[in-house]
N, C-alpha and C positions, 0 to 999 in steps of 0.2 A: 743617653736619650734613645730609646727604641719605640717607634710608633708602628701599630697595627692600622692599616689604612683600609676601610671597608666600603665598597662601592659596588655597582651592578654592571653586568656584562656589556650593556650597550655602549659604555664608554670606550670599549676596545674595538667597536665594529667601524669600519671606514666610512659607512654610510651615515653615522651619527657623529663624525668628528665636529661638525660646526653646530651641534645640538647644544643648547645653553648649559644643561647640566654637565656634558662632557667638558666643555671649555672651563666651567667653574671648577670642577674636580681637578683638572690638570694644573690649576693655580695651586693646589696644595702640593702637588707633585713637584712643581717648581721650588716652592718653598723648602721642602725637605731637601732637595738636591743643593740648593744655594746655601741652606743652613748646616749642610753636612750631617743630617740626622739620618740614622739608620732606620729603614721603614720595610715593612712588608705589606703587600696588597693581598686582601681577601676579596676576590671577585665573585659575586653572586649571580646565578644564572638569570633570575629576574629579581625584581624589588619586592621580595616576599620574605617574611621572617623565617619560615621553615628552612631556606637556604642559609640564612645567617646562623641559625641554631646548629644546622648541620656542620657547616664550616668551622665553627667554634670547636667541635669535637677533634678537629684536626690541628688546633692550635694550642701551643704551650703558652697560656696567658702569663705565666709567672716569668716569662722572658721578655715582657713588654712593661714599659711605664705608662702608656697611654693607647686607647683605642679612639680612632677618629672616624666616625660613620657619616656618610654622605645621605643626609635626609634623617627626618624624624619619624621613622616607619617601623622601629624595632624596639619597643618598650620591653617585651619578654626578653630580648637578648640583652639588654642593659642588666636587667635582673640577674640574668646567669652570670654574666661577666663579673658583677660585683660580689656575687656569692662565692664564686670560684677564687677571686682575688680582690678583697675589698680595697686594697690600696692603689689599684690601678685607676688612672683618670679616664673618664669616658667623656668625650667631646662629640657633640651632633651637630651637623650642620642644618641650620634652619634655612631650607631653600625657599619656601613660601610661608606666608601667614594662612596655613592650610585652611581654617575655618572661613577666614574673609575670602579667601581665593575660590573656594568651592561654592560659597554663596554668591559670588560675583558671577561665576559660570552659570549658576542656576537663574540668577536675574537675566543675564543675557540670553540664556535659552529660552526664556519666557517671550522674548521679543521675535525670534525667528527660527526656533527649533521645535522638536515634538515635546509632548508631555513625558514621554519616556526618557528623554534627556534630561529634563527638569528633574524628575525622579531620581535619576541615575547621579546627577550632580548634588541634590539633597543627601543621599545616601553617602557620597564622598565627605560631604560636609561633617557627618557623624563619624565615619569611619577614620578619616585622616585627622579630624579635629580631636577625637579622644586620643589618638597616637601623639599628637603635639603636646595634649595635657600631661599624658604619662611620662613622656620623655623629658619634658621641661622639669618635672619633679624628680626624676631618677638620675638624669645626667648630671656630671658635675658642671659642664658648661655647654650653653646653647650658643652656636656661632651664627648669629643672625646675618643675613646677607645684606640688610639695608637699616640704616639708622632709624628710619621712619617705623620700621617693624620693631626694632628694639625699644622704641619709646612708646609705641601705641598698641602693640599687640602681645608680645611675650610677657610683660609685667602683669598682664590680665590672668595668665595662666599659672604664672609662678612668680610671686613678688619677691623672692630672694634674688640678691644681686649676682646671678649667674649667667646673665646675657652679655655676650661680648660681640659688637659689631665687626664682622668680618666682610669688608666689601668686596664685591666681585672685581676682577681685573682680567683683562685679556693676556694670557700668558705668552712668554717670549716665543714659544714654538710656533704660536699663531701669528705673531708679528712678522716672523721671517716670511710668511706667505703672502704678505701684501706686496703687490707690485711696485716697484718704485717709479716715480716720475711719469706716471699715466697722466695723459691730458684729460683734464675735466671737461664734461659737457653738462649742459643744463638738464639733468635727468633727475626725477625723483622716483625713489624706489620703495615699495611697500613689502617688507621681508616677513614672510611666513615661516613656518617650521618644516623640519624634516619628518614630523610625525602628523598623524591625524588630526584635524582641527578640534580645538576647544571653542565654544561659542563666542568668548571674548575675541579670538583672533578673526572669526568671522565678523564681529562687528567692526574690528579695525579695517578689514578689507571693504567691508560695505561702505564705510564712511570715506576711505580713499577714492573707491569708485564714484560715489555720489559727488564728492568735491571735484573730481576731474571732469565728471559730466557737467558740472555747474559752471566750469570755465567756458564751455562752447568753444568758440575759436579764439578766446583770449589766451595770452601767454604762448604765442605760436612757437617760439623757439625751445619751449620745454617739452621734453618727452617723458613718459611715465612707464613704469614696469612693475611687475609683482613676481615674486619668486616663491619656491617652496610648495608644499602640499596644502591644498584648500579646495572647498567644494564649490565650483565655479556655479553650479546650479543655484547657489544661495545669493549670488550677486547680480546686480543689474548689468546689463550690456553696456561696454564702454570701449569703443573702437580706439580710443587714445591710449589705452594701457595695453602694454605688450606683456603677455604672459611668458615668463622666462622658465618656469617650472623648477626642477630640482638642479642645483648647480654644485659641481664638484668643489668649486672654490668660489664662495660668493664674495670673497674679498676682492677678487678681480673687477667684478661688476661695480662694487662700491668704490673702488679706487678711481674708477672713470666717472662717477656720478657726483652730483653736488648736494643732494638731500636724501634723507630717509625719512619716511612718515610712519608713525606708529600711533593712530588716531583713534584710541579706545580708553575710556576710564577704567575699563575692568581688567582684573588681574593684579596679583601682588607678587612679591620677590623683587627681582631686578631683571629688566628687559635687556638681556646680554647684547642683543643686536645693536642697541642703541650705542654702546661703547665701541663694539666692532666698527660701527660707521664713522665714529669720531675718529678712531685710529687711522681711517682710510681718508680723513680729511672731509668728511661730510657734516653739514649742520643736521640737527634731528628735529622733526616736526612732531610735537606731542600735544595732548589735551591739557587743560589748566589742572585737573585733578592729578593726572600722571605726574605732570611737572613737580607738584607739591612733594611727591614721594621720592624724587630722585636725589641722589647724593649732589652736594653743591658743585663739585668739578664737573659733572655732567649737566647740570642746570645751565652753566655758563655757555654750553654749546647748543642749548635747546632754545626753540622758538615755539611759543604757545599758539595753537590754532584753534579756533572754534569750529567743530565739525559741522555745524549747522550753518556756516557762513563762508560762502565763496570769496567773499571780499577779504576775509581773514586769510585764506588760503593763498590768494593772489598776493597779499603783502608779504606773506612768509616766503614765497618763491622770489619775490623782488629782493627781499633781504639777504637770502642766500646767494643770489647772483651779484649783490653790489657790496655786501659788507665784508671787511676782512675777517679771517678766521680768529677765534679768540685766542689769546695767548696761553702760553703754559701746557703742560702735558697732563690731562686728567688721568690717563691710564697709569702713568708713573705715580701720581699722587695716591691714587687708590691702592696700587701695589704696595707702596710703602706703609700705607695705614693697615692693609691686610697683614704684612709681615710683622709690623710691631705688634698688632693684636695677638697674633700666634706666639710671638717671642714672649709677651707677658704671660700668657697662659701656660706654655711649655717650658718657659725659662731657657731658651736655646743657648747653649754654651757659645756658639760662634756670634750670637748677637752681643752678648755681654763682653767677650774678649776682642772682637773685631777679627778673630782668626777666621781663616777659610780652610776647610779640609773637605775632601770629596764624601759623598754620601755612599752608604752602603745599601743598596736595594736588594733585598733578599728574594729568593724565589717566589713568585706569586702562587697563592692557593686559590684554586677555582672550585667553587661549591656549585655543583650541578644537580644534586639529587637530596 
């Protein structure tokens, strides 16, 4: 088995190490390594099809059994691959339910952004939604990031049984970055991203700020923080929230905190920062609608909060401080499920025989023109 693994260059940039897509993609790298699968990386300058098509000119597709692309952005490239080598298996990672995702962004933008942003998101719905539809029809398998999307989104685009749930897990290379035996404090953190904000992230930050403001002087032992890149001008003033900004290793802060809040109904895919927080021993505070879309192992660590209710927020903080952490290892459960899903699709020899052999990582190909 030899696999061509296609992704974009942000993955190899240090400032994006903790970006959700980077962590997710490195889960496939871990799979190849642990299953002893020979693989080669085709690294695209940016997430545009012209770079994929250019990179394919430098690849001998006849030497590969499968192509695994990160994201459903390349329908033309799938056609080129299949024309060049019909026997090759094409697997495409469904990072988000793009149609739902962009519509959510447009809905959130209607609340506190400009019409220019709303129109941008509606255009994104058409552009990325059409790519989802075409890729779902042309690829051999769609590797959906969440079971909810496998059941409620992808079958609407392509009814044939070619959707495989491949849950996100935090790769072992990140688990090693978690500080050991850090003392926990009563801190609740709102984790933003390393890139410019989408409207649904602003919604999460606004809800967090409003709930902390709603506490007044209640819960005095609790402190609150926000990390990452966000537009402070779109948020209410809140003296109790400490602005941490961009962190080289957010796992250090999480390992010393007791809770992480992601309080927005908007957005699809999987919120990787939630599992990151759980691996650091934090409970996660989420809205009811988001809770419904989470995988069961993550739900066990989640506490539902009503963003309109300070009492609900207070109750959640009290539970974080008083309840023991749930048993079992959700990251391990999701990793096993992800590996088993890829085993079924790729038929990994190491999985069938129980053998272990080192993987051969071929020289990466970088497509920059």
